[in-house]
Structure formats: structure tokens, C-alpha cells
N, C-alpha and C positions, 0 to 999 in steps of 0.2 A: 498590358503585358500578355504573355502567352498563357494558355490554359495549363492546368496541372500536367507537368510532363510534356508540355506543348512544344518542346524543342525550339527551333528557330522561328516558329510561327508567331506572329504578332497580329493583334486585332487591327482591322482597318475598315474603311468604308469604300464602296465601289458603286458608282451610279449605274453600271451596266448589269449588276447582279439581278437576276430574274426570280420570279416566284415559281415558275415551271408548273403552274396549276395547283400548287399546294397552298394551304392556309398557314400563315406563320404568326407566332406570338413573340413580341419583342420583350426581352428581359433587360432591364436597366439597373439603376442603382449600383454602379461600379464601386468596388472597394468595400462591399458589405462585410460584416464580421463573419468569421467561420463558425460552424457548429462543431463542438467536440463530441465525437461519438465514442461511446465506451468500447474499447478494444475487446474483442471476444477472448483473447488470450490473457490469462491472469499475469499480472506483472508488466504487461506491455503498456506504454503510454497511450492516452486517449488520442484518437485520430481526428485532426481538423478536416472538415469537409465543407464544400459549398461556397467558398469565397472566390469571387471572380472580379477582376479589376477592369473589365471592359463591358460594353454593351454588345449584345448579340441577339439573334432570334432563333427560334426553335419551332419545328413543326407542331401545330396545334394538336394534331392527332397523328397516330402512327400511319405508316405507308400501308395502303390496302392491297389486297390481292389484285384488283383491277389496275392500280397504279404500277404495281410491280410487273404485271403482265406486259405493260407497254415497254418497260425496260428489257424484259426477256426477249420480246420481239425484236427490239433494236439490237440487242447483243447477239442474237442468233447467228448472223453471218460470221461472227468472229469467235464464238465460244469454242474451246477445245472439245473435240468429239467425246473424250472420256468424261467430260463434265456436263455434257448437254442434257443428260437425263437425271442428274444428281438431285437429291432432295435438298442439298444446300442451296441450289439455284432455284428449284421449283417449289420448295416448301414441303414440310411434312403434311400429312393428312390429305394428300392428293389434291392440293389447292390448285395447282396448274398441271396439266397433263402433257406428257411427251408422246409424240406419234412417229418417231423415227426421223429419217432424213429424206429430203428431196433435193437432188442435185447438190448433195453435200451440206445442205442447210437444215438444221433441226426444225421440226414442225411442232407447234404447241397449240393447245386450246385452253380457253378459260371456262371453268365451271361457273356458270352465271350465279348459281345459288351461293357461291363462296366469294363473289366479287368484292363485297364490301367488308369482309373480315380483315383483321390485321394480318399482314403477311409475316411469316417467319422464314428466315433464311440464314445461311452461314455468314460469319463475320466478313470473310474475304469477298463474298459477293455483295454484301452491304457496302464494303469499301469501293467496289467497282461501280455500284449505283451512285455513290458520292462523287466518284471521278466523272461519271457521265453527266451529272448535273453541273459539276464544275466546268466541264467543257461545253456547256450549253447544249447538251444532247446531240453533239456532233455525230454524224454517221461515218465513223472511222474507228479502226481497231485501237488506236492510241487513246481515244476518248474514254475507254473503259479501263485502261491499264496504267494510266499516269495522271497526274494533276494534284489530287489530294493525297493519294497513297500510291507508292510505286509497287505494283504487283510483282515485279521481277524479284522482289525480296521475299515473297511468300514461300515458306518452306519450313523445314525443321533441321536440326543438327544435334549432335551430342556434345554437351559442354565438358569442361575439364573435370567435372564431378561425375561424369557418366549419366547425366540427366538429359533426357530428350527435351529440347527447348525449341521454341519457334524463332525463326529468323526474320519474321515480318517487320516491316517498318512500324515503329511503335507509335509515333505521333504524326499528325497531319503535316504536310509540307508547307514551307513558307509560301505565302500567297494563296493558300487554299481558301475558296469562298464557300464551299459546302463540305461538311465533315460529320463524322460520328461524334456526338457530344462526349466530352470528358465527364467523369462522375461528378466533378464539381459543377460543371455547367448544367448537367441534368438535375442534380440535387437542388441547386438554386432555383431553377425553373419550376420545380415541383413544390418546394417547401419555404422559400424565403419570401416574406411579405414586407415590403418597405414601409407599409402603413400600419403594421401591427404595433400596438403600444404607442402610436404616434411617432415613433423613431425607428421602427423596423424590428422584426423578430422572426423566429422560426416556428412553423407549424410542424407537429409530429407526423402528420400524414399529408399526402399531396392532394388533399381535398379541401384545403383551407380549414383544417380542423385538427384538434388534438385528440379526437376520438376516432378509432378505427372505422373505416367505411363499412356499412352493412351490406352483406352479400344478399342479392335478391333482385327480382325483376323491378324496374323503375315504377311500374304501376302499383306496386305493393310496398313502396317506400325503400326499395333497394338502392344502393349507392355505388355498387361495383359488380362487375361481371366475374370477378375472381372469387375464389373460395367456394365452399359447399353451399348450394341454394336450399332454401326451405322446401319440403316436399310439395309437389304439385305446381311449383312455379316454373314456367318455361324460361330458358336462358336465351336472351337476345344476343346475337353474335356480332352484329354490325358495329363498326366503330361509331362513336358519337351517340350511342344509345342512352347515355346519361348526360345530356347537355347541361344540366344544372349543377353537375358535380365537377368543379374545376379547381385547378391550382390557383394561387394568387395572381399568376400571369395569364390565366385563361386556358391552360393546357387541359385537354380531355384525355380520359382513359389511361392516366398514369397508374391507376389502380385497375386491374382486371382487363387490360387490353391484352398485350403479350409482354412477357418479361423482355426488356429491351437491352440491346447491345450498347455498351460504352466503348469509347476509344481506348481507355486505360488497359494496360496489361495487368495480369493478376499478381505476378511477382516480378518486379523489375530486375532483380538479380538473376532469376532463372525463369523467364517467362514461358509458361506453357499454355496460356490462353488469355482471354479478355474478361472484363467484368460485365455482368448483367445485373439488372435491378428491376423491381416491381413484381407484383402478383400477376397472374395470367389466366386468361380464359381457357388456355390449352393445358393447364395444370391446376385443376380446381381443388386439389388437395392442399395447395399452398394457402395458408391462412393470411389474408390481407393484414391482419393485426401485426403479424410478424414481418412479412416480406415488403410491406409498404412503409414500414417504420423509417423515420429519418435516419439516414446514414447506412442503411442496410444494403449490401451488395454481395455477390458471390462470383467466383471465377469459374470459367468453363472453356473448353477447347474451341478454337475458331471454326471447327467444322460442325459444331452444334448448331441448332436452328432456333433463333430468337427474333423478336420484333425489331423493326427499324424505324427510328424517329431521328432524322438528321437535324443538325444545327447549321447555322449560316451566319456570315457577316451581315451587317445591316446596310441596305442601299444608302448611297449618299443622299442628303437632303436635296430638295429641288434647287434649281438655279438661284443664285443669290446667297447661298449659305457660305459667306466669306470666311467665317471663323473656322469651319470644318475644313474648307479648302486650304486655308493657310496652314493648319496643323498637318494636313497630309503633305503639303509642299515642303514643310520643314523636315518631316520624317524622311521624305525622299532625298532632300538636299543633303542630309547627313550621310546618305549612302552613296552619293554621287560626287566624286572629287572635282574640285575646281579645275584640275588639269584637263578636263574634257573641253574646256573653253579655250579660245585664243587668249593671249595675254591681255588684250584690250577688253575683250568680253568678260574675262575674269575680273578685271579691275572694276568694270561697271557693275558686275554682279555683287562684288563685295561692297561697293559703294552703296548700292541699292539696299543691301541687307543692313548696313550700318544705319542708314536713314530710316529703316523699318518699312520701306516701300516694297511690298512683295508683288511680283508680276500678276498673280492670280486676282488681285484686287482690281487690276486693269483699269477699265473705264470708270468703275465706281469711285476709286480714289481720285482719278484724274478729273472726273466731272465735278466731284465735291470740292476738291482742293485747288486745282490749278487750270481747269479748262475754261475757255471763254464761250459762253452761250452764243449761238448764232442769231443774229437779228432775223426775225420772221421765221425761226425754225419751227418745225412741227413734226408730228409723228408720221411714219410712212403710212401709205394706204393699207389699212388692215394691220398696222404695225404694232398693235397692242400698246404697251407702256413706253416703247422706245421713243426717245426724242433726240434729234440731231444735236451734236455738241462738237467742240474741238478739244484736242488732247495733245499736249506737248510731248507726250511719251510715245505716241503711236509711231511705229517703225514701218519701213518699206518692205522689210524681210526679203530683199533681193528682187522684188518685183517692180516693174515699171507701172506707174499709175497716171491716169488722166483725170484732171479735175473737171467736175461738172458744176457750173455755176448758174447764174440767172434764176434765183429762187422766185417762186410764184409765177412761173411761166404759164402761158396759156395751155390748157388741156386740148388734146385732140379727141374729137368725137368719132368713134369707130362703130360701124354697124356690122356686127357679126351676123352670119346667115341665120335666119329664123330666130333671132334673139332681139331683145331691146337694145337700143344704142347704149354704148358705154363710153365714159370719158376716161382717157388714159394719158399718162406721160407727164402729169403735173406734179412737181415736188416743191415744197416750200423751204428748202434748205439746200446748202451746198454739200457736196460729197465727192468722192473720187472712186474710180472704177479701174480695174486692171486693164492696161493698154492691150494686152493680148491674153488669150486663154492660158490656163495652167497647162504646162507641157508634161510629157511623160517623165522627163528628167526632174522637173520640179516636184511632181507627185512622188517620184521615187525617194526623194529626200524626206518627204513626209512619211512614207511607208516605212523607211528604215527607222525613223524615230518612234513610230507607233508599234513596231514589231514586238517589243517586250511586253506590251500591254494588250495586244489584240486577243479577242476571244478565239480559242482554238477552232471553234466551228466556223469562223469566218475568215481564217487566216489565208485561205487560198481562193476565196470567192471572187468572181469577176467584178462584183460590185465594189470591192475594195482595191484589187490590183489592176483593174481596167480591162478593156476588151482587146481583142486581136493579138494577144500574146506579146504585147510590147514589154510588159513586165511579167516575169515567170516565177512561179513558186518553186523553191528548191528544197522543200522539206523543213525539218526542225533540227536545230542544234542546241542542246541543253534546254529544250523546251521553247526556244525562241524561233519563230519562222524565219526562213532565209529567202531572200528575193534576188533575182537577177534581172538587170535591165538590158534590153537589146539595144546596143548603142546606135544602130542604124535608125531607130525610131525615137531617139531620145528627145527630139525637138518637135514632135507632132503633138497635137492637143490630146489630152487624156480624156477618157470617157469612164465615169464611175457612177455609182448610185447617189441619190440625194443624201442619204444618211451618212455615207462616207464623206461627201462634200461638207456636210455639217460638222463632222469631226475635224476635218481639215480647217474649217473656219474657227472652231474652238481653239485649236492649237495655235493659230496665228494670234487670236485674241489674247491668249495666255502667254504671249512672247516665246512660243516654242519651248515651254518648260518641259523638262524630262521627267514626267510623272503621269500616272494614269489619269488623274483628274483633268489634266490639261486638254485631253481629247474628248472628255465626256460632259463638260459643263462650261459655262461662260456665255455663250451666245445661244446655243440650243441644248436643252437638257435631254441627253440621250436616254435617260431612264424613262422618258415618256414614249419612246419609240415602240410602236406595236399596233395591234388592231383589236377591235372589239365589235360585238354585234349590237347595234343600236335598237331603239324601241320599234323600229320598222322592220327589223330582221335583216338589216343591211350591214355588211362587214365594213367598218369605217376605220380610219386611222386615228390613233390616240396621240400621234406626234405633236409636240409643241408647234403651233402654227406660225408664229412670228418670232423674230429675234427678241432676246431679253433686253430689258432696260439696261443701258450702259454698254451695249455691244459696240465694239470698235471695228470689227470686221464682220461681214455678213454676206449671205447670198442675196443678190439684189432683188428687189420687188420688180414686177413687170413694169411699173411706172418708172422706177429708177433706170432700168435697163433700156426702156423705150426712149426716155429722154436722152440718155447717153448716146444712143444710136441715131436719133432722128431729129431732135430739136436743135435749131441753130439760132442763137440770139441775134445773128447778123444776116439772117436769111435774105432780107430785102435791102441790105446795105445801109450805111449810116445816113444817106440822104433821103431815105424813104420816108414818106409822111406817116406819122403815127408810130405804132410799134414796129420796129424793124425785124423782130424775131418771127420765125415760122418753122413749119414742119417740112422735112424732106420725106418722100415716100419710101426711100431706101436708105439703109445705114451706110451709104457711100457718098453722102453729100450730093445726092442726085435724085431726080424724080423718074429716072430711067433705070430699069432693072439691070444689075451688073451682068456683064458678059462672062459666061463660063469659058475658061480656057487658060492656057499657060501665060504668065505675064509677059514673056518675050514675044508673044504673038497678039498682044493687046488684051489678053484676058484680065478680068477684074475680080474673079472669084474662083475658089476651089470647089464650090458647090455646083450641082447640076451636071448634066451630060457634057463631056468635053468633045470638041471636034475630032474627027478621026486623025490619028497620028500624033496627037499632042499628049505628052506625058503629064501626069498630074503631080505637081510639087506638093509634098505632104507637110513640110515644116510650117510651124506658126510664123507669121510675119513674112510670108513669101510674096505678099502684095503690099509693100510699104507705101506705095503711092495711093492706095485706096483706103480712105479713112472716113470715120464719122466726123461730124462737125467738131467734136471734142478730141479727135485724134485716136480713137479706138480702132484697132486693126482686127480683121477676120471676123467681124460680126456677120459677114456673109461668107459661108464656105469654110469656117473653122470646124467646130463641132456644135451641133444644136445645144443650146445652153440652158442649164437649170435656173429657174426663178424660185424665189421664196414662197410665192403665193400658192395657197390651196385653191383648188377649183371651186369648191362650194364650202365655205366655212361651217355651214349648218349640217352638212353631211360630207365630211372630208374623205375623199377617195384618192385624189391625185394631186400632183404639183404641176405647175405650168412649165413649159419649155418653149424656146423660140429660136428662130434663125435657120437658114439652110446649112447643110453639113457636108463635109468631105466624106463622111461615113454613110450618108444616105443620099447618094448622087442622083437618085430618081426624083428627088424633090426639086422642082424648078425654083431658082432664086427669085423669079418673078412672083412666086406665091409665098415661099417660106420666108423671104426677107421683107415683104411688104409691111408697111406700117400698120400695126394692130394685129398681125397674125400671131397665133400661138397654138400650141398643142397641149393636151392634158395626158399625163402618164403617171403610173404608180411609182413610189419612191425607190423601188428595187430596180427600175429601169436604169439604163446607163447613158448619160449625156455629159456634155462638157461643163467645165467649171471656170467662171470668171467672177471673182468676188468684188464687192464694193467695200468701202471703208469710210470712217470719219476722216476729216481733214486735220492734219497737224496744226497746232496753234501757230499763229504768226511768230516769226523770230527764229524758228527752228530751221535747220538747213534744208530739209525737204520742203518746208513751207515756202522758202525763198525760191527754190527751184520751180515749184508749181506756179508761183506768181510770175516768174520769168517766162514760163511756158505759156501762161495765160496771155501775157503781153504779146508774145510772138504769134499767138493764134489770130490776133487781130489782122495780121497781114493776109490778104486774100489774093488768090491768083485771078487774073483776068479770064473772061470766058474763052479767049482765044488760045489759052494754054493747051499744048499738045496733050492728048490723053496719056501718052507714054512718058511725059515729063512729070517728075515728082511734084505733087501739090504742096503748097505752103501748108504747114501744120504747126501744132503747138510745139513740136520737137525740132523745128527747123529754124 
């Protein structure tokens, strides 16, 4: 449920939520009993506090001056000039200094001696800080003014009783991922212990104790920075100076940091401010025995300056957490009417729900209950726990697929320059690959589906919407990004980042479910996406390296892609002695590099330099007579395509790409398309997308179509066929 006074907000999990450099403490035990605090007004009923019906997390310590300074620097280009030097933004006590404006942008400096103190700021700027984290620290004005709290509501008015009240949004917005804690959330994080008495109980102080913390330096037995110190003891100011004094959930400095802002308004009927709680290093006359006591809070105006300790939703568990995914799916399904589907799709959806088969379980259910294991199947090269399988529920999703068979084919030994030979292209299972690359039109469909869930900071990134302006960002409407497709380029191959391609893969794997989780888990766990510095001081990727067990759609490995482009099980004909299969040097069923040029003039590829006077056709499938042995189109001259493989699994920096490209016409097809060639690029680079997939179980419609296609592929053209005449193919 929502927090106290939490309005429309409901707890949820999100695999994309980040730590943003802060340490977080998880607070569990949902549904704990309330504590009844003696109301200070005689005759008023006791006030229940601290019960929360969901799990959440909260900053282990308060936001420091150094951390706040980063926010101030980011906010500087957008802050109103009359607020640029305010103590509500920069903190009392001269914590951050204002130095005027340069080209209209305020200039600030950090006093290094204050850098690790707890920051104090106005509530409204604390709300902007929460918005900024909620928007993944996006560099845009909206990132500070909306998301968790709508700052356009901030102000005052005179109510019907002549009282000056605040108009500020009272509670976090629906879908907020970072927020100021309610007093219930803060109290539970500080005082509730699920293991006390063996069944759970409350501590009177946020130090896992019923005795008030002792004011004093930690070297002399002190337990808090708040309150009057004994004579002669210096006061340590930095956060975390009392690491052994913690709440039951591991929070530090709830006593003696800075009195902290809550989300709650002080008087819901006539709100004039917000609640604050806790003793403070900045008000040492406050006795911790009083101000740290369970249930104690006070109200103050939003322009006062107090400490900031945010709360947040909990990131989704790693890939494979089916039960959590199912619960999120059901939550979203209730909010999304069946009318959004066609009648037939709606019937299938209702049927699936009655049977209890939820799309997010995808391959896990199919593999466990109804899939037929492939004879001789095995994991992909470097494919982790993934094993090939068949799945009767796997769909085409509107794409044309080419089946790749002949499991256990002979590997090709490739000699990269200045490296040891490597064996490539062997797979021990059957699979299928998209016949052509994903087009701008097809990507636009994905983008429209992802728009309600995309992080604000990436909504207009080229890595998501593609290069060359084929899809354009049209701003936000009710918080949802709007996109426009340029119809002229709808059928050209899209170029996007590897991580966006991974989300597209997740979406297909989850049967295009209309929910945030459908884009963030299933095949690739997007919560792993990031970088870290390894033991050698090298900045390496933390991204999940291979597809998850049970994946039904996936970015192909270099082996899968190479086999689909170059291996021909009938290379030497049925009458050849021994094994009739073999490798073609180019993905055009040829040992001769494809000719760059327009198809009407004998051209075989869109890649490479064109002859003078020939226009370059851009659409996918412009060379239907030029195919791989399995019927794939545009492996030469489409867009250079992403592979799943990491360049060096022990020190991951890049992913592999391969193929010549319409977008890099300086790369000769004779080089870029040759068997074994690949490049290595970072995941934020932008290249083409052609997914692979498991094969539907026999007996399904798509399975019969693929079998028919495989039978047709056995028909081969004679060597004397004219180059301009369509070759026999799996689709003819």
C-alpha cells in the first residue's frame, strides 16, 4: 500500500532504479504493528506511527555537503536567479558559497572542510533533489521540477479561515522511485526491529536501544553528535563518525546528524509546513533523550533548513525472479483494460490468464512444461546457463524468420591479425534468425510501447531512438515522451545502442507485455548495466554478459550469426564424397565479395562505395536475390550488426559487431563481410539489430511454415543462373 498520506503512490519494484552513488539500507517486514505514541495534547487519542505495508530502502546516512554540491552544480543552469544564492539551496552555516553569475549561470564553490558534513536545505530544494534522482540525474530543467514532486504547486495561499497555508503537493507522485520518507517510513527504519523478542518490537531510540544515546566523542564512549558535549571533548562533524551506533536496519546518524525532513505536512487541514525529526549537530541544545525518542516529530515551514535522507523503492531482483515479475504483471494488468488488444488477442490473453500461464514466465514455463529438448542441443559459446530448447508458445511478432539447422556443423578456423587462431561458427542446436534487420518502423513500434516506462534522462538519446533523425523526439505529454517517425525512412535498418537492443529483446521475450518489467528483465537483466573500475584500474562493464537461462529471443552470438551467414550444409552438393557442408567466404552464398551498386545495375550490396551516378537504395530487403545459404537478407550492406559476445570476458570493455554497412560506406564489403571479420565497440555505440530465437515446437503453424521453407531451400540454382535472376531460396 501507499505510505501514510501517500495519495496515489503504491510501492513497486523497478530493475532500472540506481544507487546514484549512495549507500542504501533495505527495510523489510511489511505489515509490522504500529507504535502508539502518547499525544502531547491532553484528551487527544494516542497516535499510531511506524507501520508500513511494503518493503523499501532508505539512505544509510544523510546527504553530505559534497553530494549536495553535485546537485547544486547540475541545477545551476536552471535555477531561478532570485533563488541562486538562497540558504535554502546552499545551506546555512556557509556550507556552499555563491560567487555571482557568469553568462547568466550561478557559480558555486565547495568549502572542503565542510564537504562531509550533513547538508541542511529547504524542503522544496530537497524535493527537487528527489526529482533529480528520480530522473536519473538528467541534464534538463524538467528533471528538477517534476517526477516525484510537482514544483509548480509550490507556494502559499490564504484559506477560508484567513490562515496562510502552503499549496505544495503533499505526497509523492504515483510512480516515484526516490522520495522524502514519510514519518512512518522514517520511524520504522529507525526504531522497528523484526527480531526483537523473537517476533519483532520497538526500540525507544534509533540506536537499537531503550536508553538515550550518550552525547560525546566516540573515542570517549560517545554515541551521538547531538546534545551538549562534556567539557574538553571535540565534536566530530562528518557523517558516519559513529559507525557502531546503528538502527536495527543499519542506518547511521539518526541521532546527532541533522534533524531530517519528512514528507508529511504538519497539519493536513491547514498545512503550513512539514515534519522534521531527530536531534542535530547544528542545534546542540536539543537533548537526544527528548528529540530522538520514538514517535517524536515537530512541524516547521518549508523554507527552514534541515537534513536530507531520501527513501527509494527497491530494485527488482535479478533475472529469474518469476514471482515478483508475476505480481508486477498482475498489478499492471489491472490498470490496463483488455480493450487495448484486438478481439482475438483479448481472447488469447483471457484464455492464458484462466489457465494461469503468465507471459513473463515465458520460456521457463514452456521449457519446464511443454517444450521439446533438441537432440544434441548445447549452450551457446560463452552462453552461460542457456541451453537450446523448443517452445510451442514462441511467436513471430510480425517478423520474418529464417531457420538455421545442421547442428554440430564443422567450425571455421579463422586467423585474426597478430592473434592466435580461433574456431568460429559451430553451433550444436537449431535456432532461427530474423530474415532482415529491424527497421525504423518496427523499432518505432517498440519505442511507442516503451515510452511510458523510459527513464527521463534517456528519452531522447540517440542510443534509444536511433541515428540520422529517422525517429524524432517530440517532447513530453503528461510525463510520457512523444516520438515522430519520418515516413520516408520507415523501412531502413535502425541503428541503436546494445543496451536498447537488449531491452527490445526482453520485450519480445515477454510477449510485448505492457509493463515496465517487460523491458528490463527476461533475457538481459538491465539492473546490471553499468561500469566499474577493476583491480587493474580499468573501467569495465558490469553488464550481464550472456542471455539468461530460458531466453526465447536473444541477440545472436558471433557463432550463431556467422553460421547463419556463411555455413551451407549443401555447399558441395548431395553427390559430394564425405561431408557435403562447407563455408562460403561471404554471406551471399559466394566466395567472391559482393559488388557495391544499385540492384538494377547488377549491384549486390548497399555497402561500400557506389559507382558514380548510381543512387543508393536505403530500404531493407532491396536486394532480395542476394541471400545467405539460410535465406538471410542484407547481411552485407544493411547496418553493421550487434553480437551478444563480449570482447574479453575477463576484462569486459566492448561488444562485437560485424558486417558492412549502408551507414559506413567507406568500409569495403570485401573486408567487412569476409568470413571471420568483426569489430569491437562500446555498448553505447549505435549499430543494427537482428535477433535470434528458439524454434517453435513442431505442430505449431510457424513450425510447419519453417519446415516447408527448409524443404524449399534444398532446391539449388545451377551455376549458369544469371546474376540478375532471383536465386532459389527458402522462401521461393
